[in-house]
mmCIF file as gemmi writes it, N, C-alpha and C atoms, coordinates in Angstrom:
data_model
loop_
_atom_site.group_PDB
_atom_site.id
_atom_site.type_symbol
_atom_site.label_atom_id
_atom_site.label_alt_id
_atom_site.label_comp_id
_atom_site.label_asym_id
_atom_site.label_entity_id
_atom_site.label_seq_id
_atom_site.pdbx_PDB_ins_code
_atom_site.Cartn_x
_atom_site.Cartn_y
_atom_site.Cartn_z
_atom_site.occupancy
_atom_site.B_iso_or_equiv
_atom_site.pdbx_formal_charge
_atom_site.auth_seq_id
_atom_site.auth_asym_id
_atom_site.pdbx_PDB_model_num
ATOM 1 N N . CYS Axp A 1 ? 0.898 1.317 8.185 1 0 ? 1 A 1
ATOM 2 C CA . CYS Axp A 1 ? 0.782 0.984 9.584 1 0 ? 1 A 1
ATOM 3 C C . CYS Axp A 1 ? 2.046 0.23 10.006 1 0 ? 1 A 1
ATOM 4 N N . GLN Axp A 2 ? 2.617 0.592 11.132 1 0 ? 2 A 1
ATOM 5 C CA . GLN Axp A 2 ? 3.866 -0.008 11.592 1 0 ? 2 A 1
ATOM 6 C C . GLN Axp A 2 ? 3.751 -1.513 11.779 1 0 ? 2 A 1
ATOM 7 N N . GLY Axp A 3 ? 2.622 -1.981 12.29 1 0 ? 3 A 1
ATOM 8 C CA . GLY Axp A 3 ? 2.463 -3.396 12.57 1 0 ? 3 A 1
ATOM 9 C C . GLY Axp A 3 ? 2.551 -4.276 11.342 1 0 ? 3 A 1
ATOM 10 N N . GLU Axp A 4 ? 2.046 -3.804 10.221 1 0 ? 4 A 1
ATOM 11 C CA . GLU Axp A 4 ? 2.046 -4.63 9.018 1 0 ? 4 A 1
ATOM 12 C C . GLU Axp A 4 ? 3.164 -4.277 8.053 1 0 ? 4 A 1
ATOM 13 N N . ALA Axp A 5 ? 3.953 -3.267 8.33 1 0 ? 5 A 1
ATOM 14 C CA . ALA Axp A 5 ? 4.995 -2.817 7.404 1 0 ? 5 A 1
ATOM 15 C C . ALA Axp A 5 ? 5.969 -3.921 7.009 1 0 ? 5 A 1
ATOM 16 N N . PRO Axp A 6 ? 6.504 -4.715 7.942 1 0 ? 6 A 1
ATOM 17 C CA . PRO Axp A 6 ? 7.424 -5.781 7.514 1 0 ? 6 A 1
ATOM 18 C C . PRO Axp A 6 ? 6.752 -6.796 6.594 1 0 ? 6 A 1
ATOM 19 N N . GLU Axp A 7 ? 5.49 -7.131 6.862 1 0 ? 7 A 1
ATOM 20 C CA . GLU Axp A 7 ? 4.766 -8.078 6.013 1 0 ? 7 A 1
ATOM 21 C C . GLU Axp A 7 ? 4.562 -7.512 4.619 1 0 ? 7 A 1
ATOM 22 N N . VAL Axp A 8 ? 4.168 -6.26 4.541 1 0 ? 8 A 1
ATOM 23 C CA . VAL Axp A 8 ? 3.941 -5.623 3.243 1 0 ? 8 A 1
ATOM 24 C C . VAL Axp A 8 ? 5.246 -5.58 2.448 1 0 ? 8 A 1
ATOM 25 N N . ALA Axp A 9 ? 6.345 -5.276 3.116 1 0 ? 9 A 1
ATOM 26 C CA . ALA Axp A 9 ? 7.647 -5.251 2.432 1 0 ? 9 A 1
ATOM 27 C C . ALA Axp A 9 ? 7.98 -6.631 1.872 1 0 ? 9 A 1
ATOM 28 N N . ARG Axp A 10 ? 7.735 -7.683 2.659 1 0 ? 10 A 1
ATOM 29 C CA . ARG Axp A 10 ? 8.001 -9.043 2.181 1 0 ? 10 A 1
ATOM 30 C C . ARG Axp A 10 ? 7.124 -9.402 0.983 1 0 ? 10 A 1
ATOM 31 N N . VAL Axp A 11 ? 5.845 -9.09 1.072 1 0 ? 11 A 1
ATOM 32 C CA . VAL Axp A 11 ? 4.92 -9.416 -0.019 1 0 ? 11 A 1
ATOM 33 C C . VAL Axp A 11 ? 5.296 -8.639 -1.281 1 0 ? 11 A 1
ATOM 34 N N . SER Axp A 12 ? 5.667 -7.384 -1.129 1 0 ? 12 A 1
ATOM 35 C CA . SER Axp A 12 ? 6.038 -6.597 -2.31 1 0 ? 12 A 1
ATOM 36 C C . SER Axp A 12 ? 7.26 -7.2 -3.001 1 0 ? 12 A 1
ATOM 37 N N . ARG Axp A 13 ? 8.202 -7.707 -2.237 1 0 ? 13 A 1
ATOM 38 C CA . ARG Axp A 13 ? 9.383 -8.355 -2.841 1 0 ? 13 A 1
ATOM 39 C C . ARG Axp A 13 ? 8.982 -9.669 -3.51 1 0 ? 13 A 1
ATOM 40 N N . ALA Axp A 14 ? 8.082 -10.427 -2.873 1 0 ? 14 A 1
ATOM 41 C CA . ALA Axp A 14 ? 7.653 -11.715 -3.426 1 0 ? 14 A 1
ATOM 42 C C . ALA Axp A 14 ? 6.883 -11.551 -4.735 1 0 ? 14 A 1
ATOM 43 N N . TYR Axp A 15 ? 6.19 -10.436 -4.896 1 0 ? 15 A 1
ATOM 44 C CA . TYR Axp A 15 ? 5.355 -10.204 -6.083 1 0 ? 15 A 1
ATOM 45 C C . TYR Axp A 15 ? 5.978 -9.215 -7.065 1 0 ? 15 A 1
ATOM 46 N N . ALA Axp A 16 ? 7.247 -8.916 -6.877 1 0 ? 16 A 1
ATOM 47 C CA . ALA Axp A 16 ? 7.939 -7.98 -7.771 1 0 ? 16 A 1
ATOM 48 C C . ALA Axp A 16 ? 7.84 -8.477 -9.21 1 0 ? 16 A 1
ATOM 49 N N . GLY Axp A 17 ? 7.514 -7.56 -10.103 1 0 ? 17 A 1
ATOM 50 C CA . GLY Axp A 17 ? 7.364 -7.899 -11.509 1 0 ? 17 A 1
ATOM 51 C C . GLY Axp A 17 ? 5.969 -8.348 -11.898 1 0 ? 17 A 1
ATOM 52 N N . ARG Axp A 18 ? 5.135 -8.657 -10.892 1 0 ? 18 A 1
ATOM 53 C CA . ARG Axp A 18 ? 3.768 -9.079 -11.167 1 0 ? 18 A 1
ATOM 54 C C . ARG Axp A 18 ? 2.744 -8.094 -10.632 1 0 ? 18 A 1
ATOM 55 N N . VAL Axp A 19 ? 3.102 -7.413 -9.535 1 0 ? 19 A 1
ATOM 56 C CA . VAL Axp A 19 ? 2.223 -6.441 -8.888 1 0 ? 19 A 1
ATOM 57 C C . VAL Axp A 19 ? 3.054 -5.215 -8.556 1 0 ? 19 A 1
ATOM 58 N N . GLU Axp A 20 ? 2.521 -4.055 -8.838 1 0 ? 20 A 1
ATOM 59 C CA . GLU Axp A 20 ? 3.188 -2.802 -8.488 1 0 ? 20 A 1
ATOM 60 C C . GLU Axp A 20 ? 2.615 -2.3 -7.168 1 0 ? 20 A 1
ATOM 61 N N . PHE Axp A 21 ? 3.473 -2.034 -6.221 1 0 ? 21 A 1
ATOM 62 C CA . PHE Axp A 21 ? 3.079 -1.463 -4.935 1 0 ? 21 A 1
ATOM 63 C C . PHE Axp A 21 ? 3.456 0.004 -4.921 1 0 ? 21 A 1
ATOM 64 N N . LEU Axp A 22 ? 2.615 0.82 -4.321 1 0 ? 22 A 1
ATOM 65 C CA . LEU Axp A 22 ? 2.889 2.24 -4.121 1 0 ? 22 A 1
ATOM 66 C C . LEU Axp A 22 ? 2.341 2.616 -2.758 1 0 ? 22 A 1
ATOM 67 N N . GLY Axp A 23 ? 3.191 3.131 -1.909 1 0 ? 23 A 1
ATOM 68 C CA . GLY Axp A 23 ? 2.751 3.613 -0.61 1 0 ? 23 A 1
ATOM 69 C C . GLY Axp A 23 ? 2.382 5.079 -0.716 1 0 ? 23 A 1
ATOM 70 N N . ILE Axp A 24 ? 1.329 5.465 -0.043 1 0 ? 24 A 1
ATOM 71 C CA . ILE Axp A 24 ? 0.923 6.875 -0.039 1 0 ? 24 A 1
ATOM 72 C C . ILE Axp A 24 ? 0.824 7.329 1.408 1 0 ? 24 A 1
ATOM 73 N N . GLY Axp A 25 ? 1.814 8.098 1.815 1 0 ? 25 A 1
ATOM 74 C CA . GLY Axp A 25 ? 1.794 8.676 3.152 1 0 ? 25 A 1
ATOM 75 C C . GLY Axp A 25 ? 0.932 9.929 3.128 1 0 ? 25 A 1
ATOM 76 N N . GLY Axp A 26 ? 0.033 10.023 4.065 1 0 ? 26 A 1
ATOM 77 C CA . GLY Axp A 26 ? -0.859 11.177 4.088 1 0 ? 26 A 1
ATOM 78 C C . GLY Axp A 26 ? -0.889 11.835 5.445 1 0 ? 26 A 1
ATOM 79 N N . HIS Axp A 27 ? -1.172 13.097 5.42 1 0 ? 27 A 1
ATOM 80 C CA . HIS Axp A 27 ? -1.318 13.881 6.646 1 0 ? 27 A 1
ATOM 81 C C . HIS Axp A 27 ? -0.04 13.919 7.465 1 0 ? 27 A 1
ATOM 82 N N . ASP Axp A 28 ? 1.103 13.869 6.799 1 0 ? 28 A 1
ATOM 83 C CA . ASP Axp A 28 ? 2.387 13.981 7.471 1 0 ? 28 A 1
ATOM 84 C C . ASP Axp A 28 ? 3.404 14.476 6.459 1 0 ? 28 A 1
ATOM 85 N N . SER Axp A 29 ? 4.591 14.756 6.926 1 0 ? 29 A 1
ATOM 86 C CA . SER Axp A 29 ? 5.624 15.319 6.064 1 0 ? 29 A 1
ATOM 87 C C . SER Axp A 29 ? 6.371 14.226 5.299 1 0 ? 29 A 1
ATOM 88 N N . ALA Axp A 30 ? 7.062 14.648 4.255 1 0 ? 30 A 1
ATOM 89 C CA . ALA Axp A 30 ? 7.889 13.722 3.484 1 0 ? 30 A 1
ATOM 90 C C . ALA Axp A 30 ? 8.993 13.147 4.36 1 0 ? 30 A 1
ATOM 91 N N . ASP Axp A 31 ? 9.557 13.948 5.263 1 0 ? 31 A 1
ATOM 92 C CA . ASP Axp A 31 ? 10.61 13.467 6.155 1 0 ? 31 A 1
ATOM 93 C C . ASP Axp A 31 ? 10.1 12.358 7.066 1 0 ? 31 A 1
ATOM 94 N N . ALA Axp A 32 ? 8.899 12.519 7.618 1 0 ? 32 A 1
ATOM 95 C CA . ALA Axp A 32 ? 8.323 11.495 8.484 1 0 ? 32 A 1
ATOM 96 C C . ALA Axp A 32 ? 8.094 10.206 7.703 1 0 ? 32 A 1
ATOM 97 N N . MET Axp A 33 ? 7.593 10.336 6.474 1 0 ? 33 A 1
ATOM 98 C CA . MET Axp A 33 ? 7.363 9.166 5.65 1 0 ? 33 A 1
ATOM 99 C C . MET Axp A 33 ? 8.679 8.472 5.334 1 0 ? 33 A 1
ATOM 100 N N . GLN Axp A 34 ? 9.705 9.238 5.009 1 0 ? 34 A 1
ATOM 101 C CA . GLN Axp A 34 ? 11.006 8.648 4.684 1 0 ? 34 A 1
ATOM 102 C C . GLN Axp A 34 ? 11.582 7.908 5.881 1 0 ? 34 A 1
ATOM 103 N N . GLY Axp A 35 ? 11.386 8.446 7.07 1 0 ? 35 A 1
ATOM 104 C CA . GLY Axp A 35 ? 11.842 7.762 8.272 1 0 ? 35 A 1
ATOM 105 C C . GLY Axp A 35 ? 11.165 6.419 8.442 1 0 ? 35 A 1
ATOM 106 N N . PHE Axp A 36 ? 9.861 6.371 8.172 1 0 ? 36 A 1
ATOM 107 C CA . PHE Axp A 36 ? 9.093 5.126 8.247 1 0 ? 36 A 1
ATOM 108 C C . PHE Axp A 36 ? 9.61 4.129 7.209 1 0 ? 36 A 1
ATOM 109 N N . VAL Axp A 37 ? 9.804 4.582 5.994 1 0 ? 37 A 1
ATOM 110 C CA . VAL Axp A 37 ? 10.278 3.726 4.901 1 0 ? 37 A 1
ATOM 111 C C . VAL Axp A 37 ? 11.645 3.151 5.245 1 0 ? 37 A 1
ATOM 112 N N . ASP Axp A 38 ? 12.533 3.979 5.771 1 0 ? 38 A 1
ATOM 113 C CA . ASP Axp A 38 ? 13.869 3.522 6.136 1 0 ? 38 A 1
ATOM 114 C C . ASP Axp A 38 ? 13.829 2.531 7.304 1 0 ? 38 A 1
ATOM 115 N N . ALA Axp A 39 ? 13.015 2.83 8.299 1 0 ? 39 A 1
ATOM 116 C CA . ALA Axp A 39 ? 12.945 1.981 9.493 1 0 ? 39 A 1
ATOM 117 C C . ALA Axp A 39 ? 12.46 0.574 9.177 1 0 ? 39 A 1
ATOM 118 N N . PHE Axp A 40 ? 11.59 0.45 8.181 1 0 ? 40 A 1
ATOM 119 C CA . PHE Axp A 40 ? 11.002 -0.853 7.875 1 0 ? 40 A 1
ATOM 120 C C . PHE Axp A 40 ? 11.486 -1.437 6.547 1 0 ? 40 A 1
ATOM 121 N N . SER Axp A 41 ? 12.531 -0.838 5.97 1 0 ? 41 A 1
ATOM 122 C CA . SER Axp A 41 ? 13.118 -1.335 4.715 1 0 ? 41 A 1
ATOM 123 C C . SER Axp A 41 ? 12.06 -1.543 3.64 1 0 ? 41 A 1
ATOM 124 N N . ILE Axp A 42 ? 11.194 -0.554 3.483 1 0 ? 42 A 1
ATOM 125 C CA . ILE Axp A 42 ? 10.167 -0.596 2.445 1 0 ? 42 A 1
ATOM 126 C C . ILE Axp A 42 ? 10.863 -0.326 1.117 1 0 ? 42 A 1
ATOM 127 N N . GLY Axp A 43 ? 10.783 -1.269 0.199 1 0 ? 43 A 1
ATOM 128 C CA . GLY Axp A 43 ? 11.529 -1.157 -1.039 1 0 ? 43 A 1
ATOM 129 C C . GLY Axp A 43 ? 10.718 -0.74 -2.248 1 0 ? 43 A 1
ATOM 130 N N . PHE Axp A 44 ? 9.487 -0.305 -2.051 1 0 ? 44 A 1
ATOM 131 C CA . PHE Axp A 44 ? 8.684 0.107 -3.199 1 0 ? 44 A 1
ATOM 132 C C . PHE Axp A 44 ? 8.472 1.615 -3.156 1 0 ? 44 A 1
ATOM 133 N N . PRO Axp A 45 ? 8.094 2.219 -4.287 1 0 ? 45 A 1
ATOM 134 C CA . PRO Axp A 45 ? 7.952 3.678 -4.358 1 0 ? 45 A 1
ATOM 135 C C . PRO Axp A 45 ? 6.919 4.218 -3.373 1 0 ? 45 A 1
ATOM 136 N N . GLN Axp A 46 ? 7.136 5.458 -2.984 1 0 ? 46 A 1
ATOM 137 C CA . GLN Axp A 46 ? 6.26 6.149 -2.047 1 0 ? 46 A 1
ATOM 138 C C . GLN Axp A 46 ? 5.845 7.493 -2.623 1 0 ? 46 A 1
ATOM 139 N N . ALA Axp A 47 ? 4.646 7.881 -2.338 1 0 ? 47 A 1
ATOM 140 C CA . ALA Axp A 47 ? 4.146 9.218 -2.688 1 0 ? 47 A 1
ATOM 141 C C . ALA Axp A 47 ? 3.744 9.895 -1.387 1 0 ? 47 A 1
ATOM 142 N N . VAL Axp A 48 ? 3.83 11.195 -1.379 1 0 ? 48 A 1
ATOM 143 C CA . VAL Axp A 48 ? 3.457 11.956 -0.188 1 0 ? 48 A 1
ATOM 144 C C . VAL Axp A 48 ? 2.241 12.805 -0.519 1 0 ? 48 A 1
ATOM 145 N N . SER Axp A 49 ? 1.266 12.752 0.352 1 0 ? 49 A 1
ATOM 146 C CA . SER Axp A 49 ? 0.061 13.56 0.208 1 0 ? 49 A 1
ATOM 147 C C . SER Axp A 49 ? -0.185 14.256 1.544 1 0 ? 49 A 1
ATOM 148 N N . GLU Axp A 50 ? 0.618 15.279 1.813 1 0 ? 50 A 1
ATOM 149 C CA . GLU Axp A 50 ? 0.561 15.954 3.108 1 0 ? 50 A 1
ATOM 150 C C . GLU Axp A 50 ? -0.837 16.446 3.453 1 0 ? 50 A 1
ATOM 151 N N . ASP Axp A 51 ? -1.589 16.853 2.44 1 0 ? 51 A 1
ATOM 152 C CA . ASP Axp A 51 ? -2.944 17.353 2.695 1 0 ? 51 A 1
ATOM 153 C C . ASP Axp A 51 ? -4.007 16.251 2.628 1 0 ? 51 A 1
ATOM 154 N N . GLY Axp A 52 ? -3.585 15.029 2.317 1 0 ? 52 A 1
ATOM 155 C CA . GLY Axp A 52 ? -4.522 13.91 2.265 1 0 ? 52 A 1
ATOM 156 C C . GLY Axp A 52 ? -5.338 13.822 0.984 1 0 ? 52 A 1
ATOM 157 N N . SER Axp A 53 ? -5.043 14.66 -0.001 1 0 ? 53 A 1
ATOM 158 C CA . SER Axp A 53 ? -5.868 14.685 -1.221 1 0 ? 53 A 1
ATOM 159 C C . SER Axp A 53 ? -5.812 13.378 -2.008 1 0 ? 53 A 1
ATOM 160 N N . LEU Axp A 54 ? -4.674 12.69 -1.996 1 0 ? 54 A 1
ATOM 161 C CA . LEU Axp A 54 ? -4.619 11.395 -2.686 1 0 ? 54 A 1
ATOM 162 C C . LEU Axp A 54 ? -5.493 10.367 -1.984 1 0 ? 54 A 1
ATOM 163 N N . TRP Axp A 55 ? -5.536 10.431 -0.672 1 0 ? 55 A 1
ATOM 164 C CA . TRP Axp A 55 ? -6.414 9.523 0.067 1 0 ? 55 A 1
ATOM 165 C C . TRP Axp A 55 ? -7.87 9.803 -0.316 1 0 ? 55 A 1
ATOM 166 N N . VAL Axp A 56 ? -8.24 11.065 -0.348 1 0 ? 56 A 1
ATOM 167 C CA . VAL Axp A 56 ? -9.611 11.443 -0.69 1 0 ? 56 A 1
ATOM 168 C C . VAL Axp A 56 ? -9.946 10.947 -2.093 1 0 ? 56 A 1
ATOM 169 N N . ARG Axp A 57 ? -9.023 11.076 -3 1 0 ? 57 A 1
ATOM 170 C CA . ARG Axp A 57 ? -9.226 10.662 -4.393 1 0 ? 57 A 1
ATOM 171 C C . ARG Axp A 57 ? -9.668 9.207 -4.486 1 0 ? 57 A 1
ATOM 172 N N . PHE Axp A 58 ? -9.113 8.363 -3.598 1 0 ? 58 A 1
ATOM 173 C CA . PHE Axp A 58 ? -9.427 6.942 -3.634 1 0 ? 58 A 1
ATOM 174 C C . PHE Axp A 58 ? -10.414 6.513 -2.547 1 0 ? 58 A 1
ATOM 175 N N . GLY Axp A 59 ? -10.919 7.454 -1.759 1 0 ? 59 A 1
ATOM 176 C CA . GLY Axp A 59 ? -11.896 7.118 -0.733 1 0 ? 59 A 1
ATOM 177 C C . GLY Axp A 59 ? -11.308 6.459 0.495 1 0 ? 59 A 1
ATOM 178 N N . VAL Axp A 60 ? -10.083 6.839 0.843 1 0 ? 60 A 1
ATOM 179 C CA . VAL Axp A 60 ? -9.403 6.271 2.008 1 0 ? 60 A 1
ATOM 180 C C . VAL Axp A 60 ? -9.5 7.261 3.16 1 0 ? 60 A 1
ATOM 181 N N . PRO Axp A 61 ? -10.275 6.913 4.205 1 0 ? 61 A 1
ATOM 182 C CA . PRO Axp A 61 ? -10.428 7.843 5.322 1 0 ? 61 A 1
ATOM 183 C C . PRO Axp A 61 ? -9.344 7.727 6.387 1 0 ? 61 A 1
ATOM 184 N N . TYR Axp A 62 ? -8.638 6.577 6.449 1 0 ? 62 A 1
ATOM 185 C CA . TYR Axp A 62 ? -7.644 6.36 7.499 1 0 ? 62 A 1
ATOM 186 C C . TYR Axp A 62 ? -6.71 5.215 7.09 1 0 ? 62 A 1
ATOM 187 N N . GLN Axp A 63 ? -5.606 5.092 7.819 1 0 ? 63 A 1
ATOM 188 C CA . GLN Axp A 63 ? -4.684 3.98 7.626 1 0 ? 63 A 1
ATOM 189 C C . GLN Axp A 63 ? -4.921 2.964 8.728 1 0 ? 63 A 1
ATOM 190 N N . PRO Axp A 64 ? -4.676 1.712 8.501 1 0 ? 64 A 1
ATOM 191 C CA . PRO Axp A 64 ? -4.27 1.145 7.224 1 0 ? 64 A 1
ATOM 192 C C . PRO Axp A 64 ? -5.454 0.965 6.283 1 0 ? 64 A 1
ATOM 193 N N . ALA Axp A 65 ? -5.165 1.081 5.042 1 0 ? 65 A 1
ATOM 194 C CA . ALA Axp A 65 ? -6.148 0.85 3.989 1 0 ? 65 A 1
ATOM 195 C C . ALA Axp A 65 ? -5.389 0.439 2.738 1 0 ? 65 A 1
ATOM 196 N N . TRP Axp A 66 ? -6.058 -0.241 1.886 1 0 ? 66 A 1
ATOM 197 C CA . TRP Axp A 66 ? -5.492 -0.711 0.619 1 0 ? 66 A 1
ATOM 198 C C . TRP Axp A 66 ? -6.376 -0.246 -0.523 1 0 ? 66 A 1
ATOM 199 N N . VAL Axp A 67 ? -5.76 0.126 -1.614 1 0 ? 67 A 1
ATOM 200 C CA . VAL Axp A 67 ? -6.493 0.402 -2.846 1 0 ? 67 A 1
ATOM 201 C C . VAL Axp A 67 ? -5.877 -0.491 -3.918 1 0 ? 67 A 1
ATOM 202 N N . PHE Axp A 68 ? -6.69 -1.343 -4.466 1 0 ? 68 A 1
ATOM 203 C CA . PHE Axp A 68 ? -6.262 -2.227 -5.54 1 0 ? 68 A 1
ATOM 204 C C . PHE Axp A 68 ? -6.776 -1.633 -6.843 1 0 ? 68 A 1
ATOM 205 N N . VAL Axp A 69 ? -5.856 -1.286 -7.73 1 0 ? 69 A 1
ATOM 206 C CA . VAL Axp A 69 ? -6.212 -0.68 -9.013 1 0 ? 69 A 1
ATOM 207 C C . VAL Axp A 69 ? -5.928 -1.708 -10.101 1 0 ? 69 A 1
ATOM 208 N N . ASN Axp A 70 ? -6.954 -2.022 -10.858 1 0 ? 70 A 1
ATOM 209 C CA . ASN Axp A 70 ? -6.831 -2.985 -11.954 1 0 ? 70 A 1
ATOM 210 C C . ASN Axp A 70 ? -6.274 -2.32 -13.199 1 0 ? 70 A 1
ATOM 211 N N . ASP Axp A 71 ? -5.885 -3.149 -14.159 1 0 ? 71 A 1
ATOM 212 C CA . ASP Axp A 71 ? -5.351 -2.64 -15.42 1 0 ? 71 A 1
ATOM 213 C C . ASP Axp A 71 ? -6.318 -1.706 -16.136 1 0 ? 71 A 1
ATOM 214 N N . ASP Axp A 72 ? -7.622 -1.914 -15.934 1 0 ? 72 A 1
ATOM 215 C CA . ASP Axp A 72 ? -8.61 -1.081 -16.61 1 0 ? 72 A 1
ATOM 216 C C . ASP Axp A 72 ? -8.904 0.223 -15.854 1 0 ? 72 A 1
ATOM 217 N N . GLY Axp A 73 ? -8.196 0.44 -14.733 1 0 ? 73 A 1
ATOM 218 C CA . GLY Axp A 73 ? -8.361 1.687 -13.983 1 0 ? 73 A 1
ATOM 219 C C . GLY Axp A 73 ? -9.396 1.639 -12.887 1 0 ? 73 A 1
ATOM 220 N N . THR Axp A 74 ? -10.162 0.553 -12.811 1 0 ? 74 A 1
ATOM 221 C CA . THR Axp A 74 ? -11.126 0.438 -11.722 1 0 ? 74 A 1
ATOM 222 C C . THR Axp A 74 ? -10.369 0.134 -10.436 1 0 ? 74 A 1
ATOM 223 N N . SER Axp A 75 ? -10.963 0.521 -9.309 1 0 ? 75 A 1
ATOM 224 C CA . SER Axp A 75 ? -10.282 0.303 -8.038 1 0 ? 75 A 1
ATOM 225 C C . SER Axp A 75 ? -11.242 -0.225 -6.984 1 0 ? 75 A 1
ATOM 226 N N . GLN Axp A 76 ? -10.659 -0.874 -6.005 1 0 ? 76 A 1
ATOM 227 C CA . GLN Axp A 76 ? -11.392 -1.401 -4.863 1 0 ? 76 A 1
ATOM 228 C C . GLN Axp A 76 ? -10.618 -0.998 -3.615 1 0 ? 76 A 1
ATOM 229 N N . VAL Axp A 77 ? -11.306 -0.464 -2.619 1 0 ? 77 A 1
ATOM 230 C CA . VAL Axp A 77 ? -10.684 -0.058 -1.362 1 0 ? 77 A 1
ATOM 231 C C . VAL Axp A 77 ? -11.011 -1.091 -0.29 1 0 ? 77 A 1
ATOM 232 N N . VAL Axp A 78 ? -10.002 -1.481 0.446 1 0 ? 78 A 1
ATOM 233 C CA . VAL Axp A 78 ? -10.165 -2.376 1.581 1 0 ? 78 A 1
ATOM 234 C C . VAL Axp A 78 ? -9.634 -1.627 2.801 1 0 ? 78 A 1
ATOM 235 N N . HIS Axp A 79 ? -10.485 -1.414 3.778 1 0 ? 79 A 1
ATOM 236 C CA . HIS Axp A 79 ? -10.095 -0.701 4.988 1 0 ? 79 A 1
ATOM 237 C C . HIS Axp A 79 ? -9.554 -1.687 6.02 1 0 ? 79 A 1
ATOM 238 N N . GLY Axp A 80 ? -8.504 -1.294 6.673 1 0 ? 80 A 1
ATOM 239 C CA . GLY Axp A 80 ? -7.92 -2.126 7.72 1 0 ? 80 A 1
ATOM 240 C C . GLY Axp A 80 ? -6.741 -2.937 7.227 1 0 ? 80 A 1
ATOM 241 N N . ALA Axp A 81 ? -6.053 -3.529 8.189 1 0 ? 81 A 1
ATOM 242 C CA . ALA Axp A 81 ? -4.89 -4.358 7.873 1 0 ? 81 A 1
ATOM 243 C C . ALA Axp A 81 ? -5.332 -5.649 7.204 1 0 ? 81 A 1
ATOM 244 N N . ILE Axp A 82 ? -4.471 -6.181 6.358 1 0 ? 82 A 1
ATOM 245 C CA . ILE Axp A 82 ? -4.704 -7.462 5.716 1 0 ? 82 A 1
ATOM 246 C C . ILE Axp A 82 ? -3.533 -8.364 6.1 1 0 ? 82 A 1
ATOM 247 N N . PRO Axp A 83 ? -3.793 -9.468 6.792 1 0 ? 83 A 1
ATOM 248 C CA . PRO Axp A 83 ? -2.71 -10.387 7.151 1 0 ? 83 A 1
ATOM 249 C C . PRO Axp A 83 ? -1.957 -10.874 5.911 1 0 ? 83 A 1
ATOM 250 N N . GLU Axp A 84 ? -0.698 -11.175 6.08 1 0 ? 84 A 1
ATOM 251 C CA . GLU Axp A 84 ? 0.187 -11.51 4.966 1 0 ? 84 A 1
ATOM 252 C C . GLU Axp A 84 ? -0.359 -12.613 4.068 1 0 ? 84 A 1
ATOM 253 N N . GLU Axp A 85 ? -0.775 -13.726 4.618 1 0 ? 85 A 1
ATOM 254 C CA . GLU Axp A 85 ? -1.263 -14.836 3.789 1 0 ? 85 A 1
ATOM 255 C C . GLU Axp A 85 ? -2.556 -14.472 3.068 1 0 ? 85 A 1
ATOM 256 N N . GLU Axp A 86 ? -3.399 -13.706 3.722 1 0 ? 86 A 1
ATOM 257 C CA . GLU Axp A 86 ? -4.635 -13.242 3.078 1 0 ? 86 A 1
ATOM 258 C C . GLU Axp A 86 ? -4.314 -12.299 1.926 1 0 ? 86 A 1
ATOM 259 N N . LEU Axp A 87 ? -3.328 -11.426 2.122 1 0 ? 87 A 1
ATOM 260 C CA . LEU Axp A 87 ? -2.91 -10.506 1.06 1 0 ? 87 A 1
ATOM 261 C C . LEU Axp A 87 ? -2.376 -11.28 -0.133 1 0 ? 87 A 1
ATOM 262 N N . LYS Axp A 88 ? -1.561 -12.289 0.122 1 0 ? 88 A 1
ATOM 263 C CA . LYS Axp A 88 ? -1.036 -13.106 -0.976 1 0 ? 88 A 1
ATOM 264 C C . LYS Axp A 88 ? -2.168 -13.779 -1.752 1 0 ? 88 A 1
ATOM 265 N N . GLY Axp A 89 ? -3.139 -14.316 -1.032 1 0 ? 89 A 1
ATOM 266 C CA . GLY Axp A 89 ? -4.28 -14.951 -1.693 1 0 ? 89 A 1
ATOM 267 C C . GLY Axp A 89 ? -5.066 -13.969 -2.534 1 0 ? 89 A 1
ATOM 268 N N . LEU Axp A 90 ? -5.276 -12.778 -2.015 1 0 ? 90 A 1
ATOM 269 C CA . LEU Axp A 90 ? -5.996 -11.74 -2.753 1 0 ? 90 A 1
ATOM 270 C C . LEU Axp A 90 ? -5.23 -11.352 -4.011 1 0 ? 90 A 1
ATOM 271 N N . LEU Axp A 91 ? -3.931 -11.164 -3.87 1 0 ? 91 A 1
ATOM 272 C CA . LEU Axp A 91 ? -3.119 -10.807 -5.039 1 0 ? 91 A 1
ATOM 273 C C . LEU Axp A 91 ? -3.113 -11.924 -6.082 1 0 ? 91 A 1
ATOM 274 N N . ASP Axp A 92 ? -3.026 -13.177 -5.623 1 0 ? 92 A 1
ATOM 275 C CA . ASP Axp A 92 ? -3.077 -14.288 -6.563 1 0 ? 92 A 1
ATOM 276 C C . ASP Axp A 92 ? -4.377 -14.296 -7.354 1 0 ? 92 A 1
ATOM 277 N N . ARG Axp A 93 ? -5.489 -14.041 -6.662 1 0 ? 93 A 1
ATOM 278 C CA . ARG Axp A 93 ? -6.783 -14.013 -7.358 1 0 ? 93 A 1
ATOM 279 C C . ARG Axp A 93 ? -6.855 -12.845 -8.35 1 0 ? 93 A 1
ATOM 280 N N . LEU Axp A 94 ? -6.305 -11.702 -7.985 1 0 ? 94 A 1
ATOM 281 C CA . LEU Axp A 94 ? -6.316 -10.551 -8.89 1 0 ? 94 A 1
ATOM 282 C C . LEU Axp A 94 ? -5.429 -10.789 -10.107 1 0 ? 94 A 1
ATOM 283 N N . ILE Axp A 95 ? -4.3 -11.423 -9.899 1 0 ? 95 A 1
ATOM 284 C CA . ILE Axp A 95 ? -3.385 -11.717 -11.016 1 0 ? 95 A 1
ATOM 285 C C . ILE Axp A 95 ? -4.046 -12.689 -11.989 1 0 ? 95 A 1
ATOM 286 N N . ASP Axp A 96 ? -4.754 -13.667 -11.457 1 0 ? 96 A 1
ATOM 287 C CA . ASP Axp A 96 ? -5.383 -14.694 -12.302 1 0 ? 96 A 1
ATOM 288 C C . ASP Axp A 96 ? -6.678 -14.224 -12.964 1 0 ? 96 A 1
ATOM 289 N N . ALA Axp A 97 ? -7.219 -13.099 -12.51 1 0 ? 97 A 1
ATOM 290 C CA . ALA Axp A 97 ? -8.506 -12.621 -13.039 1 0 ? 97 A 1
ATOM 291 C C . ALA Axp A 97 ? -8.37 -12.105 -14.453 1 0 ? 97 A 1
């Protein structure tokens, strides 16, 4: 989501080496996703799922959404934007778990 992109980029840099971020653009082309990544200086890897199959795999019906995948492979989906400080708190709790 454009509104939270700068915050997500900042958080990903702050948690580099402790949390892996992966963006999944869905229902659009790789070129459109690359334009978004460039416009907002997103520095973490991106995957493209033009048909939305990666979203379906994780139960994501729309953006913005988050999927948190633990080391054991279990995942939790959070629908909607997460404010920057709330995201940091969530990541801190996941790291400490």
